[in-house]
N, C-alpha and C positions, 0 to 999 in steps of 0.2 A: 504493499500499500504506499502511496507515495504521501509526503506531507506536503500541505497548501498554508500557503500566508493568508490571514484577511484582518481586516481593520472593522471595527462597528461603526456602524455610521450615527447610532445614538449617542456610546459615550466616546469614540476615538480608541479603544483598547485594542492592540495592536496583538494577533496571536498566530501561532501556526498550530494544524491539528493536525495527525494523520489520517485519514480519510479513504475511503475507495471514491472512485469516481461519480458513481450514483450518489452518496453520502454527502459529495462536499456540498449541494444545494439545501442542504437540509441540516446545517451547522448554525449552532445559537453562540451567541456570546458567551465566555463563561465567567465575565465580569457582570455582567447587566441585564444576561438572559434575551437580549433583543434578538428577533429571528432575522435570517438570512443576511449576517455581516459580508460585505463587498470582497469578495477576492481579491489581493494584491499578485499583479504579475511583475513579478522580478529578472532585471537582466540575467542572461546565463551564459555562462562559458559557451562557445562552441568549439569544435574541432575541425581542423584545416583540413584539405585534401593529405597534406604531408603527416598528418596525424598529431600534429602538435596545437595543444591546448592555446586559446584566443579569448579573454575575457572582455567582453564590452565594456566601456564604461563611458561615461560622460564626458571626461577630462581628456579621450583620446579621441572622441569622434564615433566611436564604432569601430568595427573591423571591416566593415566594407571603404572605409577612408583611408585605410591602411595598406587595403590592396590584396587582404588576405583570401579572397574570394576567387581572384583574377588567374 
């Protein structure tokens, strides 16, 4: 089961929860109990054709700007 990151739209609490893909839509905030917190999508490192890992970051402008996919 993957971990998903959420932020509560009512109280602002950020949390991670390990749930199945089907369960991620029925998660509640563990702090205030509000239903359906917003899922946070974070930047994820990618693996290039050469097999080296590259992390995308706002500071570098992203992998595409460095020519990692060319």
